[in-house]
C-alpha positions in Angstrom: 43.4 -17.7 -13.7 43.3 -17.0 -10.0 40.4 -16.4 -7.5 40.9 -15.0 -4.0 40.2 -12.3 -1.4 41.7 -8.8 -1.5 41.6 -5.9 1.0 41.7 -2.2 0.2 41.6 1.0 2.2 38.7 3.1 0.8 35.1 4.2 1.7 32.6 1.3 1.2 29.7 1.8 -1.2 27.1 -0.2 -3.2 29.0 -3.4 -4.2 32.3 -2.0 -2.9 33.7 -3.5 0.3 37.0 -3.2 2.1 37.3 -7.0 1.8 36.3 -8.4 -1.5 36.9 -11.3 -3.9 38.3 -11.0 -7.4 38.9 -13.3 -10.3 42.2 -12.7 -12.2 43.1 -13.5 -15.8 46.8 -13.0 -16.5 49.3 -13.8 -19.3 53.0 -13.9 -18.2 55.8 -14.1 -20.7 54.1 -12.6 -23.8 55.4 -9.1 -24.8 53.0 -8.6 -27.8 49.8 -6.8 -27.9 47.9 -9.9 -28.8 47.7 -10.8 -25.1 46.3 -7.4 -24.2 43.8 -7.6 -27.0 42.7 -11.0 -25.8 42.1 -9.6 -22.2 39.7 -7.1 -23.8 37.8 -9.9 -25.6 37.7 -12.0 -22.4 36.1 -9.2 -20.4 33.5 -8.5 -23.2 32.7 -12.2 -23.5 32.5 -12.8 -19.8 30.0 -9.9 -19.3 27.8 -11.1 -22.1 27.9 -14.7 -20.9 26.6 -13.4 -17.5 23.6 -11.7 -19.3 24.9 -8.1 -19.5 23.7 -6.8 -22.8 25.6 -4.8 -25.3 25.0 -1.2 -24.5 25.0 -2.0 -20.8 28.8 -2.3 -20.6 32.0 -1.0 -22.1 35.5 -2.3 -22.0 37.6 0.8 -22.0 41.3 0.9 -23.0 44.1 3.4 -22.8 47.9 3.2 -22.7 50.2 4.4 -20.0 53.0 5.2 -22.4 50.8 7.9 -24.0 50.1 9.2 -20.5 53.8 9.3 -19.7 54.4 11.2 -22.9 51.8 13.8 -22.0 53.3 14.2 -18.6 56.7 14.6 -20.1 55.4 17.3 -22.5 54.0 19.4 -19.6 57.2 19.1 -17.7 55.9 16.9 -14.8 59.2 15.2 -14.0 58.8 14.5 -10.3 57.5 10.9 -9.7 55.3 11.9 -6.8 53.7 14.7 -8.7 53.1 12.3 -11.6 51.3 9.9 -9.3 49.0 12.7 -8.0 48.2 13.7 -11.6 47.4 10.1 -12.6 45.2 9.6 -9.6 43.4 12.9 -10.3 42.7 11.8 -13.9 41.5 8.4 -12.7 38.7 10.1 -10.7 37.0 11.7 -13.8 34.0 9.4 -13.7 33.3 10.3 -10.1 34.3 14.0 -9.9 33.8 15.2 -13.5 36.0 17.6 -15.3 35.8 20.4 -12.7 36.7 18.1 -9.8 39.7 16.8 -11.8 40.8 20.4 -12.5 40.8 21.1 -8.8 42.9 18.0 -8.1 45.3 19.0 -10.9 45.6 22.4 -9.3 45.7 23.4 -5.6 43.5 20.6 -4.4 39.9 19.7 -3.5 37.7 19.5 -0.4 35.2 16.6 -0.3 31.7 16.6 1.2 33.0 15.4 4.6 35.5 18.4 4.8 38.6 16.3 4.0 41.1 18.2 1.9 43.1 16.4 -0.8 46.2 18.3 -1.9 46.5 18.7 -5.7 49.3 18.4 -8.2 49.8 22.2 -8.3 49.9 22.4 -12.1 49.6 25.7 -13.9 46.5 26.6 -15.9 48.2 25.8 -19.3 49.4 22.5 -18.0 45.9 21.7 -16.6 44.4 22.6 -20.1 46.8 20.2 -21.8 45.8 17.3 -19.4 42.1 18.0 -19.9 42.5 18.1 -23.6 44.0 14.6 -23.5 41.2 13.3 -21.3 38.6 14.6 -23.8 40.2 13.0 -26.9 38.0 9.8 -26.8 35.4 8.7 -29.3 33.5 5.5 -30.2 35.6 5.2 -33.4 38.8 3.6 -32.2 40.7 4.7 -35.3 39.7 8.3 -34.7 40.9 8.1 -31.1 44.3 6.9 -32.3 44.5 9.8 -34.7 43.6 12.2 -32.0 46.2 10.8 -29.7 48.9 10.9 -32.5 48.2 14.6 -32.8 48.4 15.1 -29.1 51.6 13.1 -28.9 53.4 15.4 -31.2 57.0 14.2 -31.5 57.2 12.5 -28.1 58.6 9.0 -28.8 57.2 7.4 -25.7 53.6 8.6 -26.5 53.9 7.6 -30.2 55.0 4.1 -29.1 51.9 3.8 -27.0 49.7 5.0 -29.8 51.2 2.3 -32.0 50.3 -0.4 -29.4 46.8 1.0 -29.4 46.5 0.7 -33.1 47.8 -2.9 -33.0 45.1 -3.8 -30.4 42.5 -2.0 -32.5 43.4 -4.1 -35.6 43.2 -7.4 -33.6 39.8 -6.4 -32.1 38.5 -5.5 -35.5 39.7 -8.8 -37.0 38.0 -10.8 -34.1 34.7 -8.9 -34.6 34.7 -6.9 -31.5 33.1 -3.5 -32.3 33.2 -0.1 -30.7 30.0 -0.9 -28.8 32.0 -3.4 -26.9 35.6 -2.2 -26.6 36.3 1.5 -26.5 39.5 3.5 -26.7 39.2 6.0 -23.9 42.1 8.4 -22.8 40.4 9.0 -19.4 41.2 5.4 -18.3 44.3 5.7 -16.1 44.2 3.1 -13.4 45.7 4.6 -10.2 48.5 2.1 -9.6 52.0 3.2 -10.7 53.3 -0.2 -11.9 51.4 -0.3 -15.2 53.7 0.1 -18.2 51.5 -0.2 -21.3 47.8 -0.8 -22.1 45.4 -0.2 -19.2 41.9 -1.7 -19.3 38.7 -1.1 -17.4 35.3 -2.8 -17.8 32.4 -0.6 -16.8 28.7 -1.2 -16.5 26.8 1.7 -18.0 23.2 1.1 -16.8 21.8 3.4 -14.2 21.3 2.7 -10.5 20.5 4.8 -7.5 23.3 5.9 -5.2 23.1 6.4 -1.4 21.6 9.9 -2.0 18.9 8.6 -4.4 20.5 10.1 -7.5 20.7 8.1 -10.7 24.3 7.2 -11.5 26.0 4.7 -13.7 27.0 1.5 -11.8 30.7 2.0 -12.9 33.7 -0.3 -13.0 33.6 -4.0 -12.3 37.0 -5.0 -13.7 40.3 -3.5 -14.5 44.0 -4.1 -15.1 46.7 -3.7 -17.6 50.3 -4.5 -18.6 52.9 -4.6 -15.8 56.1 -5.6 -17.5 58.4 -4.3 -14.7 56.6 -5.7 -11.7 58.3 -9.1 -11.6 61.8 -7.3 -12.0 61.1 -5.3 -8.8 61.1 -8.6 -6.9 63.4 -11.0 -8.9 65.5 -8.6 -10.9 64.5 -10.4 -14.2 62.4 -8.6 -16.9 59.3 -10.7 -17.4 56.5 -9.3 -19.6 53.1 -9.6 -18.1 49.5 -8.4 -18.5 46.3 -9.1 -16.7 42.9 -8.0 -15.5 40.8 -8.6 -12.3 37.1 -9.0 -12.2 35.5 -7.8 -8.9 33.2 -10.7 -8.0 31.3 -9.0 -5.2 30.7 -5.8 -7.2 29.7 -7.6 -10.4 27.3 -9.8 -8.3 25.8 -6.7 -6.8 25.3 -5.2 -10.3 23.6 -8.3 -11.7 21.3 -8.5 -8.7 20.3 -4.8 -9.2 19.8 -5.4 -12.9 17.6 -8.5 -12.5 15.6 -6.8 -9.6 14.5 -4.2 -12.1 13.5 -6.8 -14.6 11.6 -9.3 -12.6 10.9 -9.9 -8.9 11.8 -13.4 -7.6 8.8 -15.4 -6.6 8.6 -16.9 -3.1 9.6 -18.0 -0.6 7.0 -20.6 0.0 7.3 -22.7 3.2 6.0 -26.3 2.9 4.8 -27.4 6.4 5.3 -31.1 7.3 2.1 -31.6 9.2 2.0 -35.4 8.8 5.4 -37.0 9.1 4.1 -40.2 7.4 3.6 -38.1 4.2 7.2 -36.7 4.1 7.8 -37.9 0.6 4.7 -36.0 -0.6 5.8 -32.8 1.0 9.3 -33.2 -0.5 7.7 -33.7 -3.9 5.7 -30.5 -3.4 8.8 -28.5 -2.6 10.5 -29.9 -5.6 7.7 -29.0 -8.0 7.7 -25.4 -6.6 11.5 -25.1 -7.2 11.2 -26.4 -10.7 8.6 -23.7 -11.4 11.1 -21.0 -10.3 9.5 -20.5 -6.9 11.8 -20.4 -4.0 10.6 -23.1 -1.5 11.7 -24.4 1.9 10.6 -27.7 3.4 10.0 -27.1 7.1 11.3 -30.2 8.8 
């Protein structure tokens, strides 16, 4: 477990800051899918322990090996082009299918006029990628069956589907249903060092964005398996998997959710008009706080 500050270069938004804190849960040295399944369980348990109800969150899981197989099947061999495709797919929740299609093709201009160059795929290639993104379902076994059909004979993709099936069996045995952990082919994670399962925890309740529209709050945690990352630095293959929970973003979500349920009472200021009765005033402030009313003793 780790806790610390992180910096990122992106546009700030509700609960999204350029400097933020995250809490990491990682398993290093375990190559099996039991570690990845446990990460899904940790996220579900953590959110419920914080008071997020079932139906208000979803832990979404995919596998980069299946993605790699799909990219191989459409002939996307260039590493730079693959990264553009993955990042386009990762924007599905914000841009929708049509926005992703633009980024898979020539590119897209955003509201500010900035143009993002696309992956320049052909129409048939785009259709194959979109078909993969839309293969999800609440039934994890059905998703695995859909993905096996999409994988065809691609060995890399079939290996990824097998890993998903193993995670599904472990989740089922531990009592984690499809209303908690979902297999979702649209989960990509933009970083290129993931090598297997990728995980994202999303809050599904509605909030107002900066334009006043109702939108889902979105992702508060994510991660996945990164078996090759240690080898980049030390030259030794070390299997590893982990997830990070965005503390600032999760806190913003919890505040929004609780604000809609009940307004906090207070604050009450207790004035110390007679210094000889300081203990009485302190007692008054203490009683107010015990009753759930924010109180400050004005010294």
